[in-house]
GUSE-610227 format. One record per residue (C-alpha): residue number from 0; residue in one letter; chain; x, y, z. Coordinates in nm, 2 decimals, always signed. Example, Ala and Ser with C-alpha at 12.3 -4.5 7.8 and 13.67 -1.06 7.14 Angstrom:
REM residues 2
rec i 0 | aa a | ch A | east +1.23 | north -0.45 | up +0.78
rec i 1 | aa s | ch A | east +1.37 | north -0.11 | up +0.71
***
This chain:
REM residues 261
rec i 0 | aa m | ch A | east +0.00 | north +0.00 | up +0.00
rec i 1 | aa p | ch A | east +0.27 | north +0.25 | up +0.08
rec i 2 | aa e | ch A | east +0.45 | north +0.17 | up -0.25
rec i 3 | aa n | ch A | east +0.13 | north +0.22 | up -0.44
rec i 4 | aa s | ch A | east +0.08 | north +0.55 | up -0.27
rec i 5 | aa f | ch A | east +0.43 | north +0.66 | up -0.36
rec i 6 | aa f | ch A | east +0.39 | north +0.58 | up -0.73
rec i 7 | aa t | ch A | east +0.04 | north +0.73 | up -0.74
rec i 8 | aa g | ch A | east +0.18 | north +1.05 | up -0.59
rec i 9 | aa f | ch A | east +0.48 | north +1.05 | up -0.82
rec i 10 | aa f | ch A | east +0.26 | north +1.02 | up -1.13
rec i 11 | aa h | ch A | east +0.01 | north +1.28 | up -1.01
rec i 12 | aa p | ch A | east -0.06 | north +1.53 | up -1.29
rec i 13 | aa v | ch A | east +0.07 | north +1.82 | up -1.07
rec i 14 | aa v | ch A | east +0.40 | north +1.65 | up -1.02
rec i 15 | aa i | ch A | east +0.43 | north +1.57 | up -1.39
rec i 16 | aa t | ch A | east +0.36 | north +1.93 | up -1.47
rec i 17 | aa i | ch A | east +0.63 | north +2.06 | up -1.23
rec i 18 | aa l | ch A | east +0.88 | north +1.81 | up -1.37
rec i 19 | aa f | ch A | east +0.81 | north +1.92 | up -1.73
rec i 20 | aa i | ch A | east +0.84 | north +2.29 | up -1.63
rec i 21 | aa f | ch A | east +1.17 | north +2.22 | up -1.46
rec i 22 | aa l | ch A | east +1.31 | north +2.02 | up -1.74
rec i 23 | aa s | ch A | east +1.20 | north +2.27 | up -2.00
rec i 24 | aa t | ch A | east +1.36 | north +2.55 | up -1.81
rec i 25 | aa v | ch A | east +1.69 | north +2.37 | up -1.77
rec i 26 | aa i | ch A | east +1.70 | north +2.27 | up -2.13
rec i 27 | aa a | ch A | east +1.61 | north +2.61 | up -2.26
rec i 28 | aa a | ch A | east +1.87 | north +2.78 | up -2.03
rec i 29 | aa f | ch A | east +2.14 | north +2.54 | up -2.15
rec i 30 | aa i | ch A | east +2.06 | north +2.59 | up -2.51
rec i 31 | aa r | ch A | east +2.04 | north +2.97 | up -2.49
rec i 32 | aa g | ch A | east +2.37 | north +2.99 | up -2.31
rec i 33 | aa r | ch A | east +2.57 | north +2.79 | up -2.56
rec i 34 | aa k | ch A | east +2.43 | north +2.82 | up -2.91
rec i 35 | aa k | ch A | east +2.59 | north +3.07 | up -3.14
rec i 36 | aa d | ch A | east +2.56 | north +3.10 | up -3.51
rec i 37 | aa k | ch A | east +2.88 | north +2.97 | up -3.66
rec i 38 | aa c | ch A | east +2.88 | north +3.22 | up -3.95
rec i 39 | aa l | ch A | east +2.85 | north +3.51 | up -3.70
rec i 40 | aa k | ch A | east +3.12 | north +3.35 | up -3.49
rec i 41 | aa a | ch A | east +3.36 | north +3.36 | up -3.79
rec i 42 | aa f | ch A | east +3.33 | north +3.74 | up -3.79
rec i 43 | aa d | ch A | east +3.36 | north +3.77 | up -3.41
rec i 44 | aa g | ch A | east +3.64 | north +4.01 | up -3.32
rec i 45 | aa f | ch A | east +3.65 | north +4.18 | up -3.66
rec i 46 | aa a | ch A | east +3.57 | north +4.53 | up -3.76
rec i 47 | aa v | ch A | east +3.24 | north +4.50 | up -3.95
rec i 48 | aa t | ch A | east +2.96 | north +4.72 | up -4.09
rec i 49 | aa l | ch A | east +2.60 | north +4.62 | up -4.03
rec i 50 | aa e | ch A | east +2.35 | north +4.72 | up -4.29
rec i 51 | aa d | ch A | east +1.99 | north +4.69 | up -4.19
rec i 52 | aa a | ch A | east +1.68 | north +4.66 | up -4.40
rec i 53 | aa n | ch A | east +1.63 | north +5.04 | up -4.39
rec i 54 | aa s | ch A | east +1.98 | north +5.11 | up -4.53
rec i 55 | aa k | ch A | east +2.11 | north +5.22 | up -4.19
rec i 56 | aa y | ch A | east +2.48 | north +5.15 | up -4.13
rec i 57 | aa i | ch A | east +2.65 | north +5.08 | up -3.80
rec i 58 | aa w | ch A | east +3.03 | north +5.03 | up -3.76
rec i 59 | aa g | ch A | east +3.22 | north +4.85 | up -3.49
rec i 60 | aa t | ch A | east +3.41 | north +4.55 | up -3.37
rec i 61 | aa l | ch A | east +3.17 | north +4.25 | up -3.36
rec i 62 | aa r | ch A | east +3.11 | north +4.06 | up -3.03
rec i 63 | aa v | ch A | east +2.88 | north +3.76 | up -3.07
rec i 64 | aa e | ch A | east +2.68 | north +3.60 | up -2.79
rec i 65 | aa a | ch A | east +2.41 | north +3.33 | up -2.79
rec i 66 | aa t | ch A | east +2.13 | north +3.58 | up -2.74
rec i 67 | aa g | ch A | east +2.25 | north +3.85 | up -2.99
rec i 68 | aa m | ch A | east +2.55 | north +4.06 | up -3.10
rec i 69 | aa e | ch A | east +2.72 | north +4.38 | up -3.00
rec i 70 | aa l | ch A | east +2.92 | north +4.62 | up -3.22
rec i 71 | aa v | ch A | east +3.17 | north +4.81 | up -3.02
rec i 72 | aa y | ch A | east +3.25 | north +5.15 | up -3.16
rec i 73 | aa p | ch A | east +3.61 | north +5.25 | up -3.23
rec i 74 | aa q | ch A | east +3.55 | north +5.54 | up -2.99
rec i 75 | aa a | ch A | east +3.25 | north +5.66 | up -2.78
rec i 76 | aa h | ch A | east +3.05 | north +5.95 | up -2.93
rec i 77 | aa k | ch A | east +2.76 | north +6.17 | up -2.83
rec i 78 | aa d | ch A | east +2.44 | north +6.12 | up -3.01
rec i 79 | aa a | ch A | east +2.18 | north +6.37 | up -3.12
rec i 80 | aa n | ch A | east +2.01 | north +6.35 | up -2.78
rec i 81 | aa g | ch A | east +2.33 | north +6.44 | up -2.60
rec i 82 | aa h | ch A | east +2.41 | north +6.11 | up -2.43
rec i 83 | aa i | ch A | east +2.73 | north +5.91 | up -2.48
rec i 84 | aa e | ch A | east +2.71 | north +5.58 | up -2.68
rec i 85 | aa s | ch A | east +3.00 | north +5.33 | up -2.71
rec i 86 | aa s | ch A | east +2.83 | north +5.03 | up -2.87
rec i 87 | aa y | ch A | east +2.52 | north +4.90 | up -3.05
rec i 88 | aa m | ch A | east +2.34 | north +4.59 | up -2.95
rec i 89 | aa l | ch A | east +2.12 | north +4.38 | up -3.17
rec i 90 | aa y | ch A | east +1.92 | north +4.09 | up -3.02
rec i 91 | aa k | ch A | east +1.87 | north +3.76 | up -3.18
rec i 92 | aa y | ch A | east +1.50 | north +3.82 | up -3.25
rec i 93 | aa e | ch A | east +1.60 | north +4.13 | up -3.45
rec i 94 | aa y | ch A | east +1.82 | north +3.94 | up -3.69
rec i 95 | aa g | ch A | east +1.54 | north +3.96 | up -3.95
rec i 96 | aa n | ch A | east +1.62 | north +4.33 | up -3.98
rec i 97 | aa i | ch A | east +1.97 | north +4.26 | up -4.11
rec i 98 | aa s | ch A | east +2.03 | north +4.32 | up -4.48
rec i 99 | aa a | ch A | east +2.40 | north +4.23 | up -4.47
rec i 100 | aa m | ch A | east +2.70 | north +4.20 | up -4.23
rec i 101 | aa i | ch A | east +3.00 | north +4.34 | up -4.42
rec i 102 | aa r | ch A | east +3.37 | north +4.30 | up -4.34
rec i 103 | aa y | ch A | east +3.55 | north +4.55 | up -4.57
rec i 104 | aa h | ch A | east +3.91 | north +4.45 | up -4.62
rec i 105 | aa d | ch A | east +4.05 | north +4.80 | up -4.60
rec i 106 | aa m | ch A | east +3.89 | north +4.86 | up -4.26
rec i 107 | aa l | ch A | east +4.07 | north +4.57 | up -4.09
rec i 108 | aa s | ch A | east +4.37 | north +4.61 | up -3.87
rec i 109 | aa d | ch A | east +4.69 | north +4.43 | up -3.97
rec i 110 | aa e | ch A | east +4.63 | north +4.16 | up -3.72
rec i 111 | aa q | ch A | east +4.27 | north +4.12 | up -3.83
rec i 112 | aa y | ch A | east +4.38 | north +4.11 | up -4.20
rec i 113 | aa q | ch A | east +4.63 | north +3.83 | up -4.13
rec i 114 | aa r | ch A | east +4.35 | north +3.63 | up -3.95
rec i 115 | aa r | ch A | east +4.13 | north +3.68 | up -4.25
rec i 116 | aa e | ch A | east +4.40 | north +3.57 | up -4.50
rec i 117 | aa k | ch A | east +4.45 | north +3.25 | up -4.30
rec i 118 | aa e | ch A | east +4.08 | north +3.19 | up -4.30
rec i 119 | aa l | ch A | east +4.07 | north +3.24 | up -4.68
rec i 120 | aa r | ch A | east +4.36 | north +2.99 | up -4.74
rec i 121 | aa r | ch A | east +4.17 | north +2.73 | up -4.52
rec i 122 | aa t | ch A | east +3.84 | north +2.79 | up -4.71
rec i 123 | aa y | ch A | east +3.94 | north +2.82 | up -5.08
rec i 124 | aa h | ch A | east +3.97 | north +2.47 | up -5.21
rec i 125 | aa p | ch A | east +4.03 | north +2.32 | up -4.86
rec i 126 | aa h | ch A | east +4.27 | north +2.03 | up -4.79
rec i 127 | aa w | ch A | east +4.12 | north +1.69 | up -4.81
rec i 128 | aa l | ch A | east +4.16 | north +1.64 | up -4.43
rec i 129 | aa r | ch A | east +3.95 | north +1.95 | up -4.37
rec i 130 | aa r | ch A | east +3.68 | north +1.82 | up -4.61
rec i 131 | aa l | ch A | east +3.69 | north +1.48 | up -4.44
rec i 132 | aa w | ch A | east +3.64 | north +1.65 | up -4.10
rec i 133 | aa r | ch A | east +3.34 | north +1.84 | up -4.24
rec i 134 | aa k | ch A | east +3.19 | north +1.53 | up -4.39
rec i 135 | aa t | ch A | east +3.23 | north +1.34 | up -4.06
rec i 136 | aa v | ch A | east +3.06 | north +1.63 | up -3.87
rec i 137 | aa n | ch A | east +2.77 | north +1.63 | up -4.12
rec i 138 | aa v | ch A | east +2.73 | north +1.25 | up -4.07
rec i 139 | aa f | ch A | east +2.69 | north +1.30 | up -3.70
rec i 140 | aa k | ch A | east +2.45 | north +1.59 | up -3.75
rec i 141 | aa t | ch A | east +2.24 | north +1.37 | up -3.98
rec i 142 | aa i | ch A | east +2.24 | north +1.09 | up -3.71
rec i 143 | aa r | ch A | east +2.15 | north +1.34 | up -3.44
rec i 144 | aa d | ch A | east +1.86 | north +1.47 | up -3.65
rec i 145 | aa s | ch A | east +1.74 | north +1.12 | up -3.71
rec i 146 | aa i | ch A | east +1.75 | north +1.04 | up -3.34
rec i 147 | aa m | ch A | east +1.55 | north +1.35 | up -3.26
rec i 148 | aa e | ch A | east +1.29 | north +1.26 | up -3.53
rec i 149 | aa v | ch A | east +1.26 | north +0.90 | up -3.38
rec i 150 | aa s | ch A | east +1.24 | north +1.04 | up -3.03
rec i 151 | aa n | ch A | east +0.96 | north +1.27 | up -3.14
rec i 152 | aa v | ch A | east +0.77 | north +0.98 | up -3.30
rec i 153 | aa l | ch A | east +0.81 | north +0.77 | up -2.99
rec i 154 | aa l | ch A | east +0.70 | north +1.05 | up -2.76
rec i 155 | aa s | ch A | east +0.39 | north +1.11 | up -2.98
rec i 156 | aa q | ch A | east +0.31 | north +0.73 | up -2.97
rec i 157 | aa a | ch A | east +0.35 | north +0.73 | up -2.59
rec i 158 | aa q | ch A | east +0.10 | north +1.00 | up -2.56
rec i 159 | aa k | ch A | east -0.16 | north +0.78 | up -2.73
rec i 160 | aa t | ch A | east -0.11 | north +0.49 | up -2.48
rec i 161 | aa t | ch A | east -0.27 | north +0.45 | up -2.14
rec i 162 | aa g | ch A | east -0.12 | north +0.51 | up -1.80
rec i 163 | aa a | ch A | east +0.18 | north +0.75 | up -1.81
rec i 164 | aa g | ch A | east +0.10 | north +0.82 | up -2.18
rec i 165 | aa a | ch A | east -0.24 | north +0.96 | up -2.08
rec i 166 | aa l | ch A | east -0.06 | north +1.19 | up -1.83
rec i 167 | aa l | ch A | east +0.18 | north +1.31 | up -2.10
rec i 168 | aa s | ch A | east -0.11 | north +1.39 | up -2.32
rec i 169 | aa a | ch A | east -0.26 | north +1.59 | up -2.04
rec i 170 | aa q | ch A | east +0.06 | north +1.80 | up -2.02
rec i 171 | aa d | ch A | east +0.08 | north +1.84 | up -2.40
rec i 172 | aa k | ch A | east +0.18 | north +2.21 | up -2.37
rec i 173 | aa y | ch A | east +0.49 | north +2.13 | up -2.17
rec i 174 | aa v | ch A | east +0.58 | north +1.83 | up -2.39
rec i 175 | aa s | ch A | east +0.56 | north +2.05 | up -2.70
rec i 176 | aa q | ch A | east +0.78 | north +2.31 | up -2.52
rec i 177 | aa m | ch A | east +1.04 | north +2.05 | up -2.45
rec i 178 | aa k | ch A | east +1.04 | north +1.91 | up -2.80
rec i 179 | aa n | ch A | east +1.07 | north +2.26 | up -2.95
rec i 180 | aa e | ch A | east +1.37 | north +2.35 | up -2.73
rec i 181 | aa v | ch A | east +1.56 | north +2.03 | up -2.79
rec i 182 | aa i | ch A | east +1.48 | north +2.01 | up -3.17
rec i 183 | aa g | ch A | east +1.56 | north +2.38 | up -3.20
rec i 184 | aa s | ch A | east +1.91 | north +2.32 | up -3.05
rec i 185 | aa v | ch A | east +2.00 | north +2.08 | up -3.33
rec i 186 | aa d | ch A | east +2.17 | north +2.25 | up -3.63
rec i 187 | aa t | ch A | east +1.93 | north +2.13 | up -3.90
rec i 188 | aa s | ch A | east +2.08 | north +2.36 | up -4.17
rec i 189 | aa y | ch A | east +2.27 | north +2.08 | up -4.35
rec i 190 | aa e | ch A | east +2.21 | north +2.15 | up -4.72
rec i 191 | aa p | ch A | east +2.34 | north +1.89 | up -4.97
rec i 192 | aa l | ch A | east +2.31 | north +2.13 | up -5.26
rec i 193 | aa l | ch A | east +2.55 | north +2.38 | up -5.09
rec i 194 | aa e | ch A | east +2.78 | north +2.14 | up -4.91
rec i 195 | aa r | ch A | east +2.98 | north +2.03 | up -5.22
rec i 196 | aa y | ch A | east +3.05 | north +2.39 | up -5.31
rec i 197 | aa i | ch A | east +3.21 | north +2.50 | up -4.98
rec i 198 | aa g | ch A | east +3.54 | north +2.67 | up -5.08
rec i 199 | aa h | ch A | east +3.42 | north +2.73 | up -5.44
rec i 200 | aa q | ch A | east +3.32 | north +3.04 | up -5.62
rec i 201 | aa v | ch A | east +2.95 | north +3.08 | up -5.64
rec i 202 | aa v | ch A | east +2.69 | north +3.33 | up -5.75
rec i 203 | aa a | ch A | east +2.45 | north +3.45 | up -5.48
rec i 204 | aa e | ch A | east +2.11 | north +3.61 | up -5.57
rec i 205 | aa l | ch A | east +2.00 | north +3.86 | up -5.31
rec i 206 | aa l | ch A | east +1.75 | north +4.13 | up -5.24
rec i 207 | aa h | ch A | east +1.96 | north +4.45 | up -5.21
rec i 208 | aa g | ch A | east +1.72 | north +4.73 | up -5.10
rec i 209 | aa d | ch A | east +1.42 | north +4.64 | up -5.31
rec i 210 | aa q | ch A | east +1.61 | north +4.51 | up -5.61
rec i 211 | aa p | ch A | east +1.72 | north +4.15 | up -5.69
rec i 212 | aa v | ch A | east +2.10 | north +4.15 | up -5.77
rec i 213 | aa e | ch A | east +2.37 | north +3.89 | up -5.81
rec i 214 | aa m | ch A | east +2.70 | north +3.87 | up -5.63
rec i 215 | aa v | ch A | east +3.01 | north +3.65 | up -5.69
rec i 216 | aa g | ch A | east +3.21 | north +3.52 | up -5.40
rec i 217 | aa i | ch A | east +3.37 | north +3.21 | up -5.23
rec i 218 | aa l | ch A | east +3.12 | north +3.02 | up -5.03
rec i 219 | aa k | ch A | east +3.28 | north +2.98 | up -4.68
rec i 220 | aa d | ch A | east +2.99 | north +2.84 | up -4.49
rec i 221 | aa y | ch A | east +2.62 | north +2.85 | up -4.42
rec i 222 | aa t | ch A | east +2.38 | north +2.80 | up -4.14
rec i 223 | aa a | ch A | east +2.00 | north +2.81 | up -4.11
rec i 224 | aa d | ch A | east +2.01 | north +3.19 | up -4.09
rec i 225 | aa f | ch A | east +2.32 | north +3.31 | up -4.29
rec i 226 | aa l | ch A | east +2.53 | north +3.25 | up -4.59
rec i 227 | aa a | ch A | east +2.90 | north +3.35 | up -4.56
rec i 228 | aa l | ch A | east +3.08 | north +3.47 | up -4.87
rec i 229 | aa l | ch A | east +3.45 | north +3.57 | up -4.91
rec i 230 | aa d | ch A | east +3.61 | north +3.81 | up -5.16
rec i 231 | aa v | ch A | east +3.30 | north +3.98 | up -5.30
rec i 232 | aa a | ch A | east +3.26 | north +4.34 | up -5.43
rec i 233 | aa y | ch A | east +3.00 | north +4.51 | up -5.20
rec i 234 | aa w | ch A | east +2.85 | north +4.85 | up -5.21
rec i 235 | aa f | ch A | east +3.01 | north +5.10 | up -4.97
rec i 236 | aa n | ch A | east +2.76 | north +5.27 | up -4.74
rec i 237 | aa g | ch A | east +2.48 | north +5.29 | up -4.98
rec i 238 | aa t | ch A | east +2.68 | north +5.44 | up -5.27
rec i 239 | aa e | ch A | east +2.74 | north +5.29 | up -5.61
rec i 240 | aa d | ch A | east +3.11 | north +5.24 | up -5.52
rec i 241 | aa k | ch A | east +3.21 | north +4.89 | up -5.44
rec i 242 | aa k | ch A | east +3.49 | north +4.76 | up -5.22
rec i 243 | aa k | ch A | east +3.64 | north +4.42 | up -5.16
rec i 244 | aa a | ch A | east +3.47 | north +4.26 | up -4.86
rec i 245 | aa d | ch A | east +3.35 | north +3.94 | up -4.70
rec i 246 | aa v | ch A | east +2.98 | north +3.93 | up -4.62
rec i 247 | aa l | ch A | east +2.71 | north +3.75 | up -4.42
rec i 248 | aa l | ch A | east +2.38 | north +3.74 | up -4.60
rec i 249 | aa p | ch A | east +2.05 | north +3.64 | up -4.43
rec i 250 | aa r | ch A | east +1.91 | north +3.34 | up -4.60
rec i 251 | aa k | ch A | east +1.57 | north +3.51 | up -4.60
rec i 252 | aa r | ch A | east +1.71 | north +3.76 | up -4.84
rec i 253 | aa a | ch A | east +1.97 | north +3.56 | up -5.03
rec i 254 | aa i | ch A | east +2.02 | north +3.22 | up -5.20
rec i 255 | aa i | ch A | east +2.31 | north +3.05 | up -5.39
rec i 256 | aa r | ch A | east +2.19 | north +3.04 | up -5.75
rec i 257 | aa h | ch A | east +2.49 | north +2.93 | up -5.95
rec i 258 | aa l | ch A | east +2.83 | north +2.76 | up -5.93
rec i 259 | aa g | ch A | east +3.07 | north +3.03 | up -6.04
rec i 260 | aa e | ch A | east +3.37 | north +2.83 | up -6.15
***
């Protein structure tokens, strides 16, 4: 009788709810604290120019965090309202406002330029060991995605059964929250069409302002949110003049349309 009372109490809907809330909070905190976009990370510590969808330009040294980014100005300045500003922060939910993140070559320090040159050598027609490493990582990503899909199916099936499954169904809101947090933490941006052209010259089609244009560059990497291109000619601060640069283009505004070599 005491054992039955223990198990009855443990599987009480209130207890299940508390456990799901606790697990969801822990998983969400862990994910938010560690996940950074790898394309943005590649520009971390460099002098960059952020162009937003309204053709506003912000300059600074990029600092990337899991929840957003900060551009640290070369020097603090007083704005039109009279207060001092030394950086500009953009939160992750505002990434949809980005038109492009530009790393102009002539705005880099000597140390930054050397880092960038090393990055270019490693990207352009990379060594077979580097390609093997990327293929291995992509295999594990695919396996991880498959495991998450299977887990999702099993959990959905469990919700249709009696006993504990019925309790899971009763807490569907929290089950969905957990699944979204976990599945959202998996980098599902693997793109077979793009993968074979990493390190090759490609032609990107993007919406610049309100006009579709094409841009040639070396495909460095991609994520679910960004495309990273090296050695492109990009407009300088809204003028018709173009400068050599590396760019991050939001995938909502740009796609890779052609192989360029």
